[in-house]
Each structure stands twice: as structure tokens, then as C-alpha cells.
N, CA, C, O and the ligand as a Tripos MOL2 file, in Angstrom:
@<TRIPOS>MOLECULE
protein
  253   251    64     0     0
PROTEIN
NO_CHARGES

@<TRIPOS>ATOM
      1 N         112.0230   79.3210   71.9760 N.3       1 MET1
      2 CA        110.7030   79.7730   72.4770 C.3       1 MET1
      3 C         110.0540   78.6500   73.2900 C.2       1 MET1
      4 O         110.1570   77.4730   72.9470 O.2       1 MET1
      5 N         109.4020   79.0360   74.3440 N.am      2 LYS2
      6 CA        108.7440   78.0340   75.2420 C.3       2 LYS2
      7 C         107.3720   77.6830   74.6850 C.2       2 LYS2
      8 O         106.7210   78.4900   74.0220 O.2       2 LYS2
      9 N         106.9630   76.4880   74.9670 N.am      3 THR3
     10 CA        105.5520   76.1290   74.7050 C.3       3 THR3
     11 C         104.6310   76.8360   75.7000 C.2       3 THR3
     12 O         105.0760   77.3320   76.7350 O.2       3 THR3
     13 N         103.3960   76.8700   75.3780 N.am      4 ILE4
     14 CA        102.4080   77.5130   76.2630 C.3       4 ILE4
     15 C         102.4120   76.8460   77.6370 C.2       4 ILE4
     16 O         102.2810   77.5270   78.6540 O.2       4 ILE4
     17 N         102.5570   75.5550   77.6760 N.am      5 SER5
     18 CA        102.5180   74.8850   79.0010 C.3       5 SER5
     19 C         103.7450   75.2740   79.8180 C.2       5 SER5
     20 O         103.6570   75.5420   81.0160 O.2       5 SER5
     21 N         104.9130   75.2990   79.1260 N.am      6 GLU6
     22 CA        106.1140   75.7300   79.8590 C.3       6 GLU6
     23 C         106.0130   77.1120   80.3720 C.2       6 GLU6
     24 O         106.4010   77.4130   81.5010 O.2       6 GLU6
     25 N         105.4830   77.9640   79.5290 N.am      7 HIS7
     26 CA        105.3320   79.3600   79.9670 C.3       7 HIS7
     27 C         104.4210   79.4360   81.2090 C.2       7 HIS7
     28 O         104.7610   80.0880   82.1970 O.2       7 HIS7
     29 N         103.2620   78.7600   81.1440 N.am      8 ASN8
     30 CA        102.3790   78.8380   82.2300 C.3       8 ASN8
     31 C         102.9080   78.2340   83.4840 C.2       8 ASN8
     32 O         102.5980   78.7010   84.5800 O.2       8 ASN8
     33 N         103.7030   77.2010   83.3540 N.am      9 ASN9
     34 CA        104.2290   76.5410   84.5580 C.3       9 ASN9
     35 C         105.3060   77.3740   85.2000 C.2       9 ASN9
     36 O         105.5790   77.1950   86.3870 O.2       9 ASN9
     37 N         105.9340   78.2790   84.4690 N.am     10 THR10
     38 CA        106.9720   79.0880   85.0690 C.3      10 THR10
     39 C         106.4540   80.4090   85.6070 C.2      10 THR10
     40 O         107.1650   81.2000   86.2260 O.2      10 THR10
     41 N         105.1320   80.6050   85.3250 N.am     11 TYR11
     42 CA        104.5550   81.8990   85.7820 C.3      11 TYR11
     43 C         104.5120   81.8980   87.2910 C.2      11 TYR11
     44 O         104.0730   80.9390   87.9250 O.2      11 TYR11
     45 N         104.9790   82.9990   87.8480 N.am     12 GLN12
     46 CA        104.9190   83.1800   89.2950 C.3      12 GLN12
     47 C         104.0270   84.3030   89.6810 C.2      12 GLN12
     48 O         104.0480   85.3750   89.0770 O.2      12 GLN12
     49 N         103.2740   84.0700   90.6450 N.am     13 GLN13
     50 CA        102.3380   85.1020   91.1560 C.3      13 GLN13
     51 C         103.1810   86.3050   91.6240 C.2      13 GLN13
     52 O         104.1150   86.1440   92.4100 O.2      13 GLN13
     53 N         102.8550   87.4640   91.1500 N.am     14 PRO14
     54 CA        103.5480   88.6110   91.6210 C.3      14 PRO14
     55 C         103.4350   88.7620   93.1030 C.2      14 PRO14
     56 O         102.3880   88.4960   93.6940 O.2      14 PRO14
     57 N         104.4940   89.1820   93.6920 N.am     15 LYS15
     58 CA        104.4690   89.3320   95.1360 C.3      15 LYS15
     59 C         103.5380   90.4840   95.5010 C.2      15 LYS15
     60 O         103.6340   91.5790   94.9480 O.2      15 LYS15
     61 N         102.6660   90.2240   96.4140 N.am     16 ILE16
     62 CA        101.7240   91.2860   96.8510 C.3      16 ILE16
     63 C         102.4630   92.1190   97.9120 C.2      16 ILE16
     64 O         102.8660   91.6090   98.9570 O.2      16 ILE16
     65 N         102.6190   93.3450   97.6250 N.am     17 GLU17
     66 CA        103.2100   94.2800   98.5960 C.3      17 GLU17
     67 C         102.1310   95.2240   99.0520 C.2      17 GLU17
     68 O         101.3080   95.6870   98.2620 O.2      17 GLU17
     69 N         102.1450   95.5000  100.3280 N.am     18 LEU18
     70 CA        101.2170   96.4820  100.8730 C.3      18 LEU18
     71 C         101.5690   97.8800  100.2790 C.2      18 LEU18
     72 O         102.7270   98.2950  100.2370 O.2      18 LEU18
     73 N         100.5340   98.5490   99.8420 N.am     19 SER19
     74 CA        100.7380   99.8940   99.4300 C.3      19 SER19
     75 C         100.3850  100.8060  100.5720 C.2      19 SER19
     76 O          99.2280  100.9110  100.9760 O.2      19 SER19
     77 N         101.3890  101.4560  101.0790 N.am     20 MET20
     78 CA        101.1630  102.2430  102.2910 C.3      20 MET20
     79 C         100.4550  103.5380  101.8620 C.2      20 MET20
     80 O         100.7400  104.1160  100.8140 O.2      20 MET20
     81 N          99.5180  103.9640  102.7230 N.am     21 ALA21
     82 CA         98.6590  105.0330  102.3600 C.3      21 ALA21
     83 C          99.1610  106.4400  102.7420 C.2      21 ALA21
     84 O          98.6440  107.4570  102.2820 O.2      21 ALA21
     85 N         100.1620  106.4470  103.5800 N.am     22 GLY22
     86 CA        100.7340  107.7110  104.0010 C.3      22 GLY22
     87 C          99.9100  108.4590  104.9950 C.2      22 GLY22
     88 O         100.1000  109.6560  105.2080 O.2      22 GLY22
     89 N          99.0060  107.7640  105.5990 N.am     23 VAL23
     90 CA         98.1560  108.3800  106.6610 C.3      23 VAL23
     91 C          98.0980  107.3730  107.8800 C.2      23 VAL23
     92 O          98.2530  106.1580  107.7550 O.2      23 VAL23
     93 N          97.8660  108.0020  109.0300 N.am     24 LEU24
     94 CA         97.8630  107.1480  110.2410 C.3      24 LEU24
     95 C          96.4230  106.8090  110.6730 C.2      24 LEU24
     96 O          95.4910  107.5860  110.4620 O.2      24 LEU24
     97 N          96.2800  105.6380  111.2760 N.am     25 CYS25
     98 CA         95.0140  105.2270  111.8750 C.3      25 CYS25
     99 C          94.7240  106.2120  113.0460 C.2      25 CYS25
    100 O          95.5960  106.5120  113.8610 O.2      25 CYS25
    101 N          93.4410  106.7050  113.0870 N.am     26 ASP26
    102 CA         93.0090  107.5660  114.1170 C.3      26 ASP26
    103 C          93.2910  106.9640  115.5130 C.2      26 ASP26
    104 O          93.7280  107.6880  116.4080 O.2      26 ASP26
    105 N          93.0570  105.7010  115.7030 N.am     27 ASP27
    106 CA         93.1370  105.0270  116.9440 C.3      27 ASP27
    107 C          94.5260  104.5760  117.3010 C.2      27 ASP27
    108 O          94.9700  104.7780  118.4310 O.2      27 ASP27
    109 N          95.2270  103.9680  116.3610 N.am     28 CYS28
    110 CA         96.5160  103.2870  116.6340 C.3      28 CYS28
    111 C          97.7150  104.1970  116.3120 C.2      28 CYS28
    112 O          98.8230  103.9270  116.7760 O.2      28 CYS28
    113 N          97.5200  105.2350  115.5520 N.am     29 GLN29
    114 CA         98.5880  106.1440  115.1460 C.3      29 GLN29
    115 C          99.6900  105.3370  114.3650 C.2      29 GLN29
    116 O         100.8700  105.6760  114.4470 O.2      29 GLN29
    117 N          99.3040  104.3140  113.6410 N.am     30 ILE30
    118 CA        100.2560  103.6470  112.7570 C.3      30 ILE30
    119 C          99.7360  103.7440  111.2870 C.2      30 ILE30
    120 O          98.5570  103.9630  111.0080 O.2      30 ILE30
    121 N         100.6670  103.5700  110.4360 N.am     31 GLU31
    122 CA        100.3340  103.8720  109.0190 C.3      31 GLU31
    123 C          99.3610  102.8760  108.4620 C.2      31 GLU31
    124 O          99.4940  101.6690  108.6630 O.2      31 GLU31
    125 N          98.3780  103.3920  107.7560 N.am     32 MET32
    126 CA         97.3840  102.5550  107.1000 C.3      32 MET32
    127 C          97.8480  102.1470  105.7200 C.2      32 MET32
    128 O          98.8050  102.7170  105.1980 O.2      32 MET32
    129 N          97.1900  101.1760  105.1210 N.am     33 PHE33
    130 CA         97.5660  100.7700  103.7360 C.3      33 PHE33
    131 C          96.3240  100.6370  102.8940 C.2      33 PHE33
    132 O          95.2010  100.6190  103.3970 O.2      33 PHE33
    133 N          96.5620  100.5400  101.5490 N.am     34 TYR34
    134 CA         95.4780  100.4200  100.6280 C.3      34 TYR34
    135 C          95.2060   98.9200  100.4540 C.2      34 TYR34
    136 O          96.0510   98.2160   99.9000 O.2      34 TYR34
    137 N          94.0510   98.4080  100.9080 N.am     35 PRO35
    138 CA         93.7890   96.9820  100.6640 C.3      35 PRO35
    139 C          93.5020   96.7230   99.1720 C.2      35 PRO35
    140 O          93.7070   95.6050   98.7000 O.2      35 PRO35
    141 N          93.0520   97.6920   98.4560 N.am     36 GLN36
    142 CA         92.7900   97.5600   97.0070 C.3      36 GLN36
    143 C          93.4340   98.7360   96.3460 C.2      36 GLN36
    144 O          92.7550   99.7060   96.0110 O.2      36 GLN36
    145 N          94.7690   98.6760   96.1430 N.am     37 PRO37
    146 CA         95.4980   99.8500   95.5970 C.3      37 PRO37
    147 C          95.0360  100.3440   94.2720 C.2      37 PRO37
    148 O          95.2500  101.5130   93.9510 O.2      37 PRO37
    149 N          94.4120   99.5150   93.4840 N.am     38 TYR38
    150 CA         93.9880   99.9460   92.1420 C.3      38 TYR38
    151 C          92.5500  100.3720   92.0530 C.2      38 TYR38
    152 O          92.0740  100.7760   90.9920 O.2      38 TYR38
    153 N          91.8560  100.2820   93.1710 N.am     39 ALA39
    154 CA         90.4180  100.5610   93.1450 C.3      39 ALA39
    155 C          90.1880  101.9780   93.7440 C.2      39 ALA39
    156 O          90.4410  102.2610   94.9150 O.2      39 ALA39
    157 N          89.7070  102.7990   92.8610 N.am     40 VAL40
    158 CA         89.3610  104.1850   93.3310 C.3      40 VAL40
    159 C          87.8210  104.2230   93.3280 C.2      40 VAL40
    160 O          87.1700  103.8590   92.3490 O.2      40 VAL40
    161 N          87.2790  104.6710   94.4490 N.am     41 LEU41
    162 CA         85.8220  104.7570   94.5330 C.3      41 LEU41
    163 C          85.3070  105.8640   93.6370 C.2      41 LEU41
    164 O          85.8040  106.9900   93.6670 O.2      41 LEU41
    165 N          84.3270  105.5370   92.8580 N.am     42 ALA42
    166 CA         83.8380  106.5610   91.9300 C.3      42 ALA42
    167 C          82.8850  107.5100   92.5780 C.2      42 ALA42
    168 O          81.6690  107.4130   92.4100 O.2      42 ALA42
    169 N          83.4270  108.4040   93.3000 N.am     43 CYS43
    170 CA         82.5460  109.4320   93.9130 C.3      43 CYS43
    171 C          83.3280  110.7400   93.7890 C.2      43 CYS43
    172 O          84.4750  110.7740   93.3430 O.2      43 CYS43
    173 N          82.6460  111.8260   94.2100 N.am     44 ILE44
    174 CA         83.3020  113.1240   94.1010 C.3      44 ILE44
    175 C          83.4800  113.7080   95.4990 C.2      44 ILE44
    176 O          82.4700  113.9030   96.1750 O.2      44 ILE44
    177 N          84.6850  114.0010   95.9860 N.am     45 PRO45
    178 CA         85.9410  113.7110   95.2640 C.3      45 PRO45
    179 C          86.2580  112.1810   95.3610 C.2      45 PRO45
    180 O          85.7660  111.4760   96.2420 O.2      45 PRO45
    181 N          87.1030  111.7150   94.4090 N.am     46 PRO46
    182 CA         87.4670  110.2820   94.3940 C.3      46 PRO46
    183 C          88.1210  109.8940   95.7190 C.2      46 PRO46
    184 O          88.9570  110.6280   96.2450 O.2      46 PRO46
    185 N          87.7450  108.7730   96.2370 N.am     47 LYS47
    186 CA         88.3130  108.2990   97.4760 C.3      47 LYS47
    187 C          88.9080  106.8850   97.3280 C.2      47 LYS47
    188 O          88.4970  106.1110   96.4630 O.2      47 LYS47
    189 N          89.8490  106.5820   98.1610 N.am     48 MET48
    190 CA         90.3970  105.2550   98.2080 C.3      48 MET48
    191 C          90.2500  104.6570   99.5370 C.2      48 MET48
    192 O          90.3770  105.3210  100.5660 O.2      48 MET48
    193 N          89.9660  103.3320   99.5170 N.am     49 THR49
    194 CA         89.8090  102.5920  100.7900 C.3      49 THR49
    195 C          91.1630  102.4350  101.4380 C.2      49 THR49
    196 O          92.1380  102.0590  100.7880 O.2      49 THR49
    197 N          91.2180  102.7250  102.7230 N.am     50 VAL50
    198 CA         92.4820  102.5010  103.4780 C.3      50 VAL50
    199 C          92.1030  101.6340  104.6640 C.2      50 VAL50
    200 O          90.9710  101.6570  105.1470 O.2      50 VAL50
    201 N          93.0780  100.8760  105.1120 N.am     51 GLN51
    202 CA         92.8230   99.9380  106.1940 C.3      51 GLN51
    203 C          93.9600  100.0030  107.2300 C.2      51 GLN51
    204 O          95.1170  100.1930  106.8570 O.2      51 GLN51
    205 N          93.6590   99.8550  108.4540 N.am     52 CYS52
    206 CA         94.6800   99.8240  109.5350 C.3      52 CYS52
    207 C          95.1860   98.3790  109.7100 C.2      52 CYS52
    208 O          94.3790   97.4660  109.8860 O.2      52 CYS52
    209 N          96.4830   98.1680  109.6650 N.am     53 PRO53
    210 CA         97.0250   96.8000  109.7790 C.3      53 PRO53
    211 C          96.8660   96.2530  111.2170 C.2      53 PRO53
    212 O          96.9740   95.0460  111.4370 O.2      53 PRO53
    213 N          96.6140   97.1310  112.1720 N.am     54 LYS54
    214 CA         96.5530   96.6950  113.5390 C.3      54 LYS54
    215 C          95.0760   96.3750  113.9660 C.2      54 LYS54
    216 O          94.7790   95.2690  114.4200 O.2      54 LYS54
    217 N          94.1820   97.3630  113.8070 N.am     55 CYS55
    218 CA         92.8070   97.1490  114.2680 C.3      55 CYS55
    219 C          91.8950   96.8240  113.0960 C.2      55 CYS55
    220 O          90.7030   96.5870  113.2910 O.2      55 CYS55
    221 N          92.4440   96.8090  111.8590 N.am     56 ASN56
    222 CA         91.6480   96.4270  110.6990 C.3      56 ASN56
    223 C          90.5340   97.4410  110.3770 C.2      56 ASN56
    224 O          89.6430   97.1480  109.5800 O.2      56 ASN56
    225 N          90.5860   98.6070  110.9840 N.am     57 LYS57
    226 CA         89.5980   99.6230  110.6840 C.3      57 LYS57
    227 C          89.6740  100.0640  109.2270 C.2      57 LYS57
    228 O          90.7570  100.3130  108.6990 O.2      57 LYS57
    229 N          88.5230  100.1560  108.5910 N.am     58 ILE58
    230 CA         88.4620  100.6200  107.2400 C.3      58 ILE58
    231 C          88.0980  102.0870  107.1910 C.2      58 ILE58
    232 O          87.2010  102.5120  107.9200 O.2      58 ILE58
    233 N          88.7490  102.8670  106.3740 N.am     59 ASP59
    234 CA         88.3580  104.2450  106.2640 C.3      59 ASP59
    235 C          88.5630  104.6470  104.8340 C.2      59 ASP59
    236 O          89.0200  103.8420  104.0220 O.2      59 ASP59
    237 N          88.2380  105.8670  104.5100 N.am     60 TYR60
    238 CA         88.3040  106.3350  103.0930 C.3      60 TYR60
    239 C          89.1670  107.5870  103.0930 C.2      60 TYR60
    240 O          88.9760  108.5220  103.8700 O.2      60 TYR60
    241 N          90.1300  107.5520  102.1730 N.am     61 LYS61
    242 CA         91.0350  108.6930  102.0290 C.3      61 LYS61
    243 C          90.7110  109.3710  100.6970 C.2      61 LYS61
    244 O          90.6470  108.7480   99.6380 O.2      61 LYS61
    245 N          90.5190  110.6320  100.8140 N.am     62 ILE62
    246 CA         90.2940  111.4740   99.6170 C.3      62 ILE62
    247 C          91.6070  111.4550   98.8500 C.2      62 ILE62
    248 O          92.6750  111.7280   99.3980 O.2      62 ILE62
    249 N          91.5000  111.1290   97.5910 N.am     63 ARG63
    250 CA         92.7300  111.0070   96.7360 C.3      63 ARG63
    251 C          93.3580  112.3320   96.4280 C.2      63 ARG63
    252 O          94.3740  112.3860   95.7360 O.2      63 ARG63
    253 ZN         94.0530  101.1850  113.9140 Zn       64 ZN64
@<TRIPOS>BOND
     1     1     2 1
     2     2     3 1
     3     3     4 2
     4     3     5 am
     5     5     6 1
     6     6     7 1
     7     7     8 2
     8     7     9 am
     9     9    10 1
    10    10    11 1
    11    11    12 2
    12    11    13 am
    13    13    14 1
    14    14    15 1
    15    15    16 2
    16    15    17 am
    17    17    18 1
    18    18    19 1
    19    19    20 2
    20    19    21 am
    21    21    22 1
    22    22    23 1
    23    23    24 2
    24    23    25 am
    25    25    26 1
    26    26    27 1
    27    27    28 2
    28    27    29 am
    29    29    30 1
    30    30    31 1
    31    31    32 2
    32    31    33 am
    33    33    34 1
    34    34    35 1
    35    35    36 2
    36    35    37 am
    37    37    38 1
    38    38    39 1
    39    39    40 2
    40    39    41 am
    41    41    42 1
    42    42    43 1
    43    43    44 2
    44    43    45 am
    45    45    46 1
    46    46    47 1
    47    47    48 2
    48    47    49 am
    49    49    50 1
    50    50    51 1
    51    51    52 2
    52    51    53 am
    53    53    54 1
    54    54    55 1
    55    55    56 2
    56    55    57 am
    57    57    58 1
    58    58    59 1
    59    59    60 2
    60    59    61 am
    61    61    62 1
    62    62    63 1
    63    63    64 2
    64    63    65 am
    65    65    66 1
    66    66    67 1
    67    67    68 2
    68    67    69 am
    69    69    70 1
    70    70    71 1
    71    71    72 2
    72    71    73 am
    73    73    74 1
    74    74    75 1
    75    75    76 2
    76    75    77 am
    77    77    78 1
    78    78    79 1
    79    79    80 2
    80    79    81 am
    81    81    82 1
    82    82    83 1
    83    83    84 2
    84    83    85 am
    85    85    86 1
    86    86    87 1
    87    87    88 2
    88    87    89 am
    89    89    90 1
    90    90    91 1
    91    91    92 2
    92    91    93 am
    93    93    94 1
    94    94    95 1
    95    95    96 2
    96    95    97 am
    97    97    98 1
    98    98    99 1
    99    99   100 2
   100    99   101 am
   101   101   102 1
   102   102   103 1
   103   103   104 2
   104   103   105 am
   105   105   106 1
   106   106   107 1
   107   107   108 2
   108   107   109 am
   109   109   110 1
   110   110   111 1
   111   111   112 2
   112   111   113 am
   113   113   114 1
   114   114   115 1
   115   115   116 2
   116   115   117 am
   117   117   118 1
   118   118   119 1
   119   119   120 2
   120   119   121 am
   121   121   122 1
   122   122   123 1
   123   123   124 2
   124   123   125 am
   125   125   126 1
   126   126   127 1
   127   127   128 2
   128   127   129 am
   129   129   130 1
   130   130   131 1
   131   131   132 2
   132   131   133 am
   133   133   134 1
   134   134   135 1
   135   135   136 2
   136   135   137 am
   137   137   138 1
   138   138   139 1
   139   139   140 2
   140   139   141 am
   141   141   142 1
   142   142   143 1
   143   143   144 2
   144   143   145 am
   145   145   146 1
   146   146   147 1
   147   147   148 2
   148   147   149 am
   149   149   150 1
   150   150   151 1
   151   151   152 2
   152   151   153 am
   153   153   154 1
   154   154   155 1
   155   155   156 2
   156   155   157 am
   157   157   158 1
   158   158   159 1
   159   159   160 2
   160   159   161 am
   161   161   162 1
   162   162   163 1
   163   163   164 2
   164   163   165 am
   165   165   166 1
   166   166   167 1
   167   167   168 2
   168   167   169 am
   169   169   170 1
   170   170   171 1
   171   171   172 2
   172   171   173 am
   173   173   174 1
   174   174   175 1
   175   175   176 2
   176   175   177 am
   177   177   178 1
   178   178   179 1
   179   179   180 2
   180   179   181 am
   181   181   182 1
   182   182   183 1
   183   183   184 2
   184   183   185 am
   185   185   186 1
   186   186   187 1
   187   187   188 2
   188   187   189 am
   189   189   190 1
   190   190   191 1
   191   191   192 2
   192   191   193 am
   193   193   194 1
   194   194   195 1
   195   195   196 2
   196   195   197 am
   197   197   198 1
   198   198   199 1
   199   199   200 2
   200   199   201 am
   201   201   202 1
   202   202   203 1
   203   203   204 2
   204   203   205 am
   205   205   206 1
   206   206   207 1
   207   207   208 2
   208   207   209 am
   209   209   210 1
   210   210   211 1
   211   211   212 2
   212   211   213 am
   213   213   214 1
   214   214   215 1
   215   215   216 2
   216   215   217 am
   217   217   218 1
   218   218   219 1
   219   219   220 2
   220   219   221 am
   221   221   222 1
   222   222   223 1
   223   223   224 2
   224   223   225 am
   225   225   226 1
   226   226   227 1
   227   227   228 2
   228   227   229 am
   229   229   230 1
   230   230   231 1
   231   231   232 2
   232   231   233 am
   233   233   234 1
   234   234   235 1
   235   235   236 2
   236   235   237 am
   237   237   238 1
   238   238   239 1
   239   239   240 2
   240   239   241 am
   241   241   242 1
   242   242   243 1
   243   243   244 2
   244   243   245 am
   245   245   246 1
   246   246   247 1
   247   247   248 2
   248   247   249 am
   249   249   250 1
   250   250   251 1
   251   251   252 2
@<TRIPOS>SUBSTRUCTURE
     1 MET1         2 RESIDUE 1 A MET
     2 LYS2         6 RESIDUE 1 A LYS
     3 THR3        10 RESIDUE 1 A THR
     4 ILE4        14 RESIDUE 1 A ILE
     5 SER5        18 RESIDUE 1 A SER
     6 GLU6        22 RESIDUE 1 A GLU
     7 HIS7        26 RESIDUE 1 A HIS
     8 ASN8        30 RESIDUE 1 A ASN
     9 ASN9        34 RESIDUE 1 A ASN
    10 THR10       38 RESIDUE 1 A THR
    11 TYR11       42 RESIDUE 1 A TYR
    12 GLN12       46 RESIDUE 1 A GLN
    13 GLN13       50 RESIDUE 1 A GLN
    14 PRO14       54 RESIDUE 1 A PRO
    15 LYS15       58 RESIDUE 1 A LYS
    16 ILE16       62 RESIDUE 1 A ILE
    17 GLU17       66 RESIDUE 1 A GLU
    18 LEU18       70 RESIDUE 1 A LEU
    19 SER19       74 RESIDUE 1 A SER
    20 MET20       78 RESIDUE 1 A MET
    21 ALA21       82 RESIDUE 1 A ALA
    22 GLY22       86 RESIDUE 1 A GLY
    23 VAL23       90 RESIDUE 1 A VAL
    24 LEU24       94 RESIDUE 1 A LEU
    25 CYS25       98 RESIDUE 1 A CYS
    26 ASP26      102 RESIDUE 1 A ASP
    27 ASP27      106 RESIDUE 1 A ASP
    28 CYS28      110 RESIDUE 1 A CYS
    29 GLN29      114 RESIDUE 1 A GLN
    30 ILE30      118 RESIDUE 1 A ILE
    31 GLU31      122 RESIDUE 1 A GLU
    32 MET32      126 RESIDUE 1 A MET
    33 PHE33      130 RESIDUE 1 A PHE
    34 TYR34      134 RESIDUE 1 A TYR
    35 PRO35      138 RESIDUE 1 A PRO
    36 GLN36      142 RESIDUE 1 A GLN
    37 PRO37      146 RESIDUE 1 A PRO
    38 TYR38      150 RESIDUE 1 A TYR
    39 ALA39      154 RESIDUE 1 A ALA
    40 VAL40      158 RESIDUE 1 A VAL
    41 LEU41      162 RESIDUE 1 A LEU
    42 ALA42      166 RESIDUE 1 A ALA
    43 CYS43      170 RESIDUE 1 A CYS
    44 ILE44      174 RESIDUE 1 A ILE
    45 PRO45      178 RESIDUE 1 A PRO
    46 PRO46      182 RESIDUE 1 A PRO
    47 LYS47      186 RESIDUE 1 A LYS
    48 MET48      190 RESIDUE 1 A MET
    49 THR49      194 RESIDUE 1 A THR
    50 VAL50      198 RESIDUE 1 A VAL
    51 GLN51      202 RESIDUE 1 A GLN
    52 CYS52      206 RESIDUE 1 A CYS
    53 PRO53      210 RESIDUE 1 A PRO
    54 LYS54      214 RESIDUE 1 A LYS
    55 CYS55      218 RESIDUE 1 A CYS
    56 ASN56      222 RESIDUE 1 A ASN
    57 LYS57      226 RESIDUE 1 A LYS
    58 ILE58      230 RESIDUE 1 A ILE
    59 ASP59      234 RESIDUE 1 A ASP
    60 TYR60      238 RESIDUE 1 A TYR
    61 LYS61      242 RESIDUE 1 A LYS
    62 ILE62      246 RESIDUE 1 A ILE
    63 ARG63      250 RESIDUE 1 A ARG
    64 ZN64       253 GROUP 0 **** ****
């Protein structure tokens, strides 16, 4: 078994992968992604923030 220090030293930051949103940017026609894939906006209906990787436009996708 490892010591707590050994364990913490070997911890690696999980690789951040873009979560693709499956929708296209209105302007660029390229696929947008979820900048905060785990954050669902608490409204009705629930929406998720999506962002264009090209123009950085933020929009909201109904989940
Ligand atoms: Zn765009």
C-alpha cells in the first residue's frame, strides 16, 4: 500500500476532453461544445451552456 504522499504525488489530472454538443454554431456551422459539461442550468426546460470553438459564441441548448 502507498503512503498518502506517494498516492498524491502519482495523482494525475484527468485529461480534459471537450464534450461535443451535437449542434452547430449559427454563424460558423461548426460543432459547438459544452464548456461546463456537468452544469445544467436550473430552469424550465433545463438548458446547457454551449460554446463555439471558433467564434467563442455562447448559447444555450435545451437538454
Ligand atoms: Zn461560431
